[in-house]
Each structure stands twice: as structure tokens, then as C-alpha cells.
KOLDREN-562308 format. One line per field, with one value per residue: x, y, z of N, C-alpha, C, O in turn; residue in one letter; residue number from 0. Coordinates in steps of 0.2 Angstrom, whole numbers, plus 5000, padded with zeros to 4 digits. Layout:
# residues N
n.u: (X_...) $
n.v: (Y_...) $
n.w: (Z_...) $
ca.u: (X_...) $
ca.v: (Y_...) $
ca.w: (Z_...) $
c.u: (X_...) $
c.v: (Y_...) $
c.w: (Z_...) $
o.u: (X_...) $
o.v: (Y_...) $
o.w: (Z_...) $
residuo: (A_...) $
num: (NUM_...) $
//
This chain:
# residues 178
n.u: (5004_5002_5010_5006_5014_5012_5005_5011_5017_5004_4999_5008_5006_4992_4994_5001_4990_4985_4980_4979_4967_4952_4948_4952_4946_4931_4927_4929_4927_4925_4934_4951_4958_4963_4956_4943_4943_4945_4934_4924_4927_4925_4911_4906_4911_4903_4891_4892_4899_4905_4911_4925_4931_4922_4923_4937_4936_4929_4939_4949_4943_4943_4956_4960_4959_4971_4981_4983_4979_4968_4951_4942_4942_4938_4940_4953_4958_4953_4962_4974_4973_4969_4980_4984_4973_4964_4951_4938_4937_4943_4933_4922_4927_4928_4915_4909_4906_4897_4887_4883_4878_4867_4859_4856_4848_4837_4833_4825_4827_4840_4854_4866_4882_4888_4899_4899_4887_4892_4902_4895_4889_4900_4903_4894_4880_4864_4858_4851_4836_4839_4853_4852_4846_4857_4867_4861_4861_4874_4883_4889_4881_4872_4881_4890_4881_4879_4892_4893_4883_4889_4901_4895_4891_4903_4910_4913_4920_4932_4927_4929_4937_4943_4961_4973_4982_4975_4968_4978_4984_4972_4971_4983_4981_4970_4975_4985_4978_4973) $
n.v: (4994_5011_5024_5039_5053_5066_5082_5086_5075_5068_5077_5076_5063_5063_5072_5063_5056_5060_5055_5042_5029_5022_5010_4999_5005_4998_4997_5006_5024_5038_5048_5053_5048_5060_5071_5067_5067_5081_5087_5082_5088_5101_5101_5099_5110_5120_5116_5114_5126_5129_5118_5112_5100_5090_5093_5090_5077_5073_5076_5066_5054_5043_5038_5026_5017_5018_5013_5000_4982_4979_4975_4983_4998_5010_5008_5006_5018_5027_5023_5027_5041_5045_5048_5060_5069_5066_5059_5062_5065_5053_5044_5048_5045_5031_5028_5031_5021_5012_5022_5023_5011_5012_5022_5016_5007_5014_5023_5021_5027_5032_5039_5030_5029_5019_5012_5013_5006_4993_4991_4991_4978_4971_4977_4973_4975_4983_4989_4979_4981_4980_4984_4997_5003_5002_5009_5022_5025_5029_5043_5051_5048_5056_5066_5057_5053_5065_5066_5055_5058_5069_5062_5054_5065_5069_5066_5070_5072_5084_5094_5110_5114_5121_5118_5107_5115_5125_5118_5114_5123_5124_5110_5109_5118_5113_5100_5104_5107_5095) $
n.w: (5000_4996_5006_5013_5021_5024_5019_5008_5002_4999_4990_4980_4976_4972_4961_4952_4947_4936_4920_4925_4927_4934_4930_4916_4900_4893_4905_4916_4922_4911_4913_4920_4936_4943_4936_4939_4953_4955_4948_4957_4969_4965_4962_4975_4982_4976_4981_4995_5001_5013_5019_5020_5023_5017_5004_5002_5004_4992_4983_4985_4986_4977_4978_4982_4971_4964_4972_4974_4971_4979_4980_4988_4986_4993_5007_5007_5001_5012_5022_5017_5017_5030_5039_5035_5032_5042_5053_5049_5035_5030_5035_5027_5014_5015_5016_5004_4995_5002_5002_4989_4987_4995_4989_4977_4982_4987_4978_4964_4952_4952_4945_4939_4932_4918_4921_4935_4937_4934_4943_4955_4957_4961_4973_4982_4978_4978_4994_5007_5017_5031_5030_5025_5036_5046_5039_5038_5052_5054_5059_5049_5037_5029_5024_5017_5007_5000_4995_4987_4977_4971_4967_4956_4948_4943_4931_4918_4903_4898_4906_4914_4928_4944_4946_4953_4959_4964_4974_4982_4992_5001_5005_5012_5022_5029_5032_5042_5053_5057) $
ca.u: (5000_5006_5009_5007_5016_5011_5001_5015_5017_4998_4998_5012_5002_4987_4996_5002_4984_4984_4981_4977_4960_4950_4948_4953_4939_4925_4924_4930_4925_4928_4939_4956_4957_4964_4951_4937_4943_4945_4927_4920_4928_4922_4904_4905_4913_4897_4885_4893_4905_4908_4913_4931_4932_4918_4926_4943_4934_4928_4946_4953_4938_4945_4963_4962_4960_4978_4985_4984_4974_4962_4944_4939_4946_4935_4943_4961_4959_4952_4968_4979_4972_4968_4986_4985_4967_4960_4946_4931_4938_4944_4927_4918_4930_4926_4907_4906_4903_4890_4882_4881_4873_4861_4855_4854_4842_4831_4830_4826_4830_4847_4858_4873_4885_4888_4905_4896_4883_4896_4906_4890_4888_4906_4903_4888_4874_4859_4857_4845_4833_4844_4859_4850_4846_4864_4870_4858_4863_4880_4883_4891_4878_4870_4887_4892_4876_4881_4898_4891_4880_4894_4905_4892_4891_4910_4913_4912_4926_4933_4924_4934_4936_4950_4966_4976_4986_4970_4966_4984_4984_4967_4973_4988_4978_4966_4979_4988_4973_4971) $
ca.v: (5000_5017_5028_5046_5055_5073_5085_5087_5068_5067_5081_5073_5057_5066_5075_5057_5052_5062_5049_5035_5027_5017_5003_5001_5006_5002_4996_5012_5030_5041_5053_5050_5049_5067_5075_5065_5070_5088_5088_5080_5093_5107_5100_5099_5117_5123_5113_5115_5130_5130_5112_5110_5093_5086_5095_5087_5070_5073_5076_5060_5048_5037_5037_5019_5014_5019_5011_4992_4978_4978_4977_4988_5004_5015_5007_5007_5025_5029_5021_5031_5048_5046_5051_5067_5072_5064_5054_5064_5064_5046_5041_5049_5041_5024_5028_5033_5015_5011_5027_5021_5005_5015_5026_5011_5003_5018_5028_5017_5031_5035_5039_5028_5028_5012_5010_5012_5000_4987_4990_4990_4971_4969_4980_4971_4977_4987_4987_4977_4985_4980_4987_5004_5006_5003_5015_5028_5026_5032_5050_5054_5046_5062_5069_5052_5053_5071_5065_5050_5062_5073_5057_5053_5070_5071_5061_5074_5073_5091_5099_5114_5115_5123_5113_5105_5121_5129_5114_5112_5127_5122_5104_5110_5121_5108_5095_5107_5107_5088) $
ca.w: (5000_4996_5012_5013_5027_5025_5014_5001_4998_4997_4984_4974_4974_4968_4954_4948_4945_4929_4916_4928_4927_4939_4927_4909_4896_4894_4912_4920_4921_4905_4915_4924_4943_4945_4934_4943_4960_4954_4947_4963_4974_4963_4963_4982_4984_4975_4985_5002_5001_5020_5021_5016_5024_5012_4997_5001_5003_4985_4979_4987_4987_4973_4978_4983_4965_4962_4977_4973_4968_4983_4977_4992_4985_4998_5013_5005_5001_5018_5026_5014_5018_5037_5043_5033_5032_5048_5053_5046_5028_5029_5035_5021_5009_5017_5016_4998_4991_5005_5000_4982_4988_4999_4984_4972_4985_4989_4973_4958_4946_4954_4939_4939_4925_4916_4925_4942_4938_4933_4949_4960_4959_4964_4979_4986_4975_4982_5001_5010_5022_5037_5029_5025_5043_5048_5035_5041_5059_5054_5059_5042_5032_5025_5020_5012_5001_4996_4992_4982_4972_4968_4963_4950_4943_4942_4926_4912_4899_4896_4911_4917_4935_4947_4946_4960_4961_4968_4980_4987_4999_5005_5008_5017_5028_5032_5035_5047_5058_5059) $
c.u: (5004_5004_5010_5009_5013_5007_5005_5016_5010_4997_5002_5009_4996_4989_4998_4996_4982_4985_4980_4970_4958_4950_4949_4946_4937_4923_4925_4927_4928_4934_4944_4954_4958_4958_4944_4937_4942_4938_4923_4921_4925_4914_4902_4906_4906_4891_4886_4900_4909_4911_4919_4933_4929_4921_4933_4942_4933_4934_4949_4949_4940_4952_4965_4962_4967_4983_4987_4978_4968_4956_4940_4942_4944_4939_4951_4962_4958_4959_4973_4979_4971_4974_4986_4979_4962_4954_4940_4932_4939_4937_4922_4921_4928_4919_4905_4903_4897_4885_4879_4876_4867_4857_4853_4848_4836_4829_4831_4828_4837_4851_4865_4876_4886_4894_4903_4891_4886_4899_4901_4889_4894_4906_4897_4881_4870_4859_4851_4842_4837_4850_4858_4849_4852_4867_4867_4859_4870_4880_4885_4887_4875_4876_4890_4887_4878_4887_4897_4888_4885_4899_4902_4892_4898_4914_4912_4919_4926_4930_4930_4933_4943_4954_4968_4980_4981_4968_4972_4984_4978_4968_4978_4985_4974_4970_4983_4984_4971_4976) $
c.v: (5006_5021_5035_5049_5062_5076_5085_5080_5066_5071_5078_5067_5058_5068_5069_5054_5055_5057_5042_5034_5022_5010_5004_5001_4999_5001_5002_5018_5033_5046_5050_5052_5056_5071_5073_5068_5078_5090_5087_5086_5099_5107_5102_5106_5121_5122_5115_5119_5131_5124_5109_5102_5088_5087_5091_5079_5069_5072_5070_5054_5042_5035_5030_5015_5013_5016_5004_4989_4976_4980_4983_4995_5010_5014_5008_5015_5029_5028_5025_5038_5050_5050_5058_5071_5071_5060_5055_5062_5057_5042_5042_5045_5034_5023_5029_5027_5013_5016_5026_5015_5007_5018_5021_5007_5007_5022_5024_5020_5034_5034_5037_5027_5021_5009_5009_5007_4993_4986_4989_4982_4968_4971_4978_4972_4982_4985_4984_4982_4986_4984_4995_5007_5007_5009_5022_5030_5029_5040_5054_5052_5051_5065_5064_5052_5059_5070_5060_5053_5066_5068_5056_5058_5073_5067_5064_5075_5080_5096_5103_5116_5118_5117_5111_5110_5125_5125_5113_5116_5125_5115_5105_5113_5117_5103_5098_5107_5100_5086) $
c.w: (5000_5003_5011_5020_5029_5019_5007_4998_4996_4990_4978_4972_4970_4961_4949_4946_4938_4924_4918_4929_4932_4937_4920_4905_4893_4901_4917_4918_4915_4907_4920_4931_4946_4942_4938_4950_4960_4953_4953_4968_4972_4964_4971_4985_4982_4979_4992_5003_5008_5023_5018_5017_5019_5005_4996_5001_4996_4981_4980_4987_4983_4973_4979_4977_4963_4967_4976_4970_4973_4980_4982_4992_4991_5004_5012_5005_5008_5023_5024_5017_5026_5040_5041_5034_5038_5047_5049_5038_5026_5030_5029_5015_5009_5015_5009_4994_4995_5003_4993_4983_4991_4993_4979_4975_4986_4984_4966_4952_4947_4948_4939_4932_4924_4920_4932_4943_4938_4940_4955_4962_4962_4971_4984_4984_4980_4989_5003_5015_5029_5036_5028_5032_5046_5045_5038_5048_5059_5054_5053_5036_5027_5021_5015_5006_4997_4992_4986_4976_4968_4964_4956_4945_4941_4936_4919_4909_4897_4901_4914_4924_4938_4948_4953_4963_4966_4975_4985_4993_5003_5009_5013_5023_5032_5036_5042_5053_5061_5065) $
o.u: (5010_4999_5016_5005_5013_5006_5002_5015_5009_4994_5000_5009_4995_4985_4997_4997_4977_4991_4981_4966_4963_4951_4948_4941_4942_4917_4921_4923_4934_4937_4943_4950_4954_4955_4940_4932_4939_4935_4918_4916_4922_4911_4898_4903_4905_4888_4881_4905_4915_4913_4919_4935_4931_4922_4934_4945_4934_4935_4952_4952_4939_4954_4970_4965_4969_4989_4993_4974_4963_4955_4936_4946_4948_4941_4954_4967_4962_4961_4978_4984_4972_4973_4989_4979_4957_4953_4936_4928_4936_4936_4919_4917_4926_4917_4899_4899_4892_4879_4873_4871_4861_4851_4847_4844_4831_4823_4836_4831_4839_4852_4869_4872_4885_4893_4904_4891_4885_4900_4903_4889_4893_4910_4897_4876_4873_4859_4846_4845_4837_4852_4862_4852_4854_4871_4871_4859_4871_4876_4882_4889_4876_4875_4892_4890_4878_4888_4900_4889_4884_4901_4905_4892_4898_4919_4911_4923_4922_4931_4935_4927_4948_4952_4966_4981_4983_4967_4971_4985_4979_4967_4977_4987_4974_4969_4985_4987_4967_4975) $
o.v: (5006_5022_5037_5047_5064_5072_5084_5080_5063_5068_5078_5065_5055_5067_5069_5049_5052_5054_5037_5039_5018_5006_5010_4998_4995_5003_5002_5019_5032_5049_5045_5056_5059_5075_5078_5071_5081_5095_5091_5088_5103_5112_5105_5109_5126_5126_5117_5117_5132_5123_5105_5099_5084_5083_5088_5076_5063_5068_5068_5049_5036_5031_5027_5009_5009_5016_5002_4992_4973_4986_4986_4997_5014_5019_5011_5017_5033_5033_5028_5041_5055_5054_5062_5077_5074_5057_5051_5059_5054_5038_5037_5043_5031_5018_5028_5028_5012_5014_5027_5015_5004_5016_5022_5005_5004_5025_5023_5017_5038_5028_5041_5026_5017_5003_5004_5003_4989_4980_4986_4981_4964_4969_4981_4971_4984_4978_4985_4987_4991_4988_4999_5012_5012_5012_5026_5036_5032_5042_5060_5053_5050_5066_5066_5051_5059_5071_5061_5052_5066_5070_5056_5057_5077_5065_5060_5079_5083_5102_5100_5119_5117_5111_5114_5111_5129_5128_5112_5114_5126_5114_5102_5111_5116_5101_5094_5108_5100_5080) $
o.w: (5003_5005_5008_5024_5035_5014_5002_4992_4990_4985_4973_4966_4964_4956_4943_4942_4936_4924_4915_4931_4934_4940_4917_4907_4891_4903_4922_4913_4914_4903_4923_4933_4950_4947_4939_4952_4964_4956_4955_4971_4976_4966_4972_4989_4986_4981_4996_5005_5008_5029_5013_5012_5016_5002_4991_4997_4993_4976_4975_4988_4986_4969_4976_4977_4959_4965_4978_4967_4971_4978_4979_4997_4992_5007_5017_5008_5009_5026_5028_5019_5028_5044_5045_5036_5039_5042_5046_5035_5022_5026_5027_5011_5004_5013_5008_4990_4992_5002_4992_4979_4989_4993_4977_4971_4987_4984_4963_4947_4943_4946_4940_4928_4928_4923_4936_4948_4941_4942_4960_4968_4967_4976_4989_4987_4985_4990_4999_5017_5031_5040_5030_5033_5050_5049_5040_5050_5065_5050_5052_5031_5021_5015_5010_5000_4991_4986_4981_4970_4962_4958_4951_4939_4936_4938_4914_4911_4894_4899_4916_4925_4935_4949_4958_4969_4970_4980_4991_4998_5010_5015_5019_5029_5038_5042_5046_5059_5066_5067) $
residuo: (M_H_V_V_F_D_A_E_S_L_L_G_F_L_A_G_L_D_G_V_Y_D_A_P_P_P_L_G_D_P_V_D_L_L_A_H_G_L_Q_C_A_A_V_L_R_D_E_R_P_D_D_L_G_L_Q_L_A_G_L_V_H_D_I_G_H_A_V_G_D_D_P_D_H_A_R_V_G_A_D_V_V_R_P_V_L_G_A_R_V_A_G_L_V_A_L_H_V_P_A_K_R_Y_L_A_S_T_E_P_D_Y_G_L_S_E_A_S_R_L_S_L_A_R_Q_G_S_A_M_T_G_E_E_Q_E_R_F_L_A_H_P_A_A_A_D_A_V_T_L_R_R_A_D_E_A_A_K_I_V_G_R_R_V_P_G_L_D_V_W_A_P_R_L_R_T_Y_A_S_G_V) $
num: (0_1_2_3_4_5_6_7_8_9_10_11_12_13_14_15_16_17_18_19_20_21_22_23_24_25_26_27_28_29_30_31_32_33_34_35_36_37_38_39_40_41_42_43_44_45_46_47_48_49_50_51_52_53_54_55_56_57_58_59_60_61_62_63_64_65_66_67_68_69_70_71_72_73_74_75_76_77_78_79_80_81_82_83_84_85_86_87_88_89_90_91_92_93_94_95_96_97_98_99_100_101_102_103_104_105_106_107_108_109_110_111_112_113_114_115_116_117_118_119_120_121_122_123_124_125_126_127_128_129_130_131_132_133_134_135_136_137_138_139_140_141_142_143_144_145_146_147_148_149_150_151_152_153_154_155_156_157_158_159_160_161_162_163_164_165_166_167_168_169_170_171_172_173_174_175_176_177) $
//
């Protein structure tokens, strides 16, 4: 597993995701992991401008795809970012897949991309009623659902959003308070 020790190593790892995809086409998303994270963070900045932790969770939520072969990319990603960005951001990263499973089970018209539909089966499919109750009992469930909706909206090829140079000082500031 790739280990990040500080904000600078995390930023360097994120910069290296330019041109790295979650899965080879046609199984993966149409944008690379860096563009996807930047789009997700931008969507969350627009929706929740006062919640930098949630925005940063959007930036890093799929980092686990680039770390290794573990199919549980959300848990792996949470473990990678926890030392730098803390428990809240790591928790949201870990919950973005359960949030997808929750939305797939509660909203029949929830618009998953083709890649997300394919990965849903590998991630446990839609939640059962009991799983929904456990998910909703988590204090960060609502934020995880917000993150997941932004995740799905952040797959547009060519979309112009602020780059890593804009997010770097925000990430450094947030990490310094963890």
C-alpha cells in the first residue's frame, strides 16, 4: 500500500493520478482519477462552500483505485488519507461506496454511470433494508450521500474546474489542523 506522510506527499500522489484510470475502458469512468477528483471537489465546493472537509473527501475519494489491487478501494483510500486528512475525511472516503449501495436501493431512478453499475455488483449490490438502517445510523451518512451524488456528477470529459494548484493550499491548511 502506498503511504502518505504529509500534505506534500499526498499532493504529489494526487498529481500522479493524471492519466490514471479506475479501470481500463470500457469498464472504468471516462475521466482519469485526477480529473474525477477535481470535478467532485468542485461540485461539492458549489454545493457546500463552507465544508472543506467534504470537498477534500471529494478530491481524494477514489485514491484507493491507484494504490493496489484491493477490490475495496474505499477502505484502502480511507487508510491512505487518514494520517494526513484525519478521521472525518477518511470516514467519508470509506462511506462513499456504501452510499452508492444505499442510493441504488432507495432511489430506483438513481443515475449511475455504466461503470458504476458494473462495479455495484462487485461492491455488494443494492442494500437490504437492514443494511439501509445501519447505514443511516452512521453520523456521516447524509454527508456520504452528498459525496456520492457529487461522485456521480464528476465524470464529464473536458469539464473545466479549478486545478490541483487551487486545492493544494486548502489541503495544506486543512491538514495542518488535523
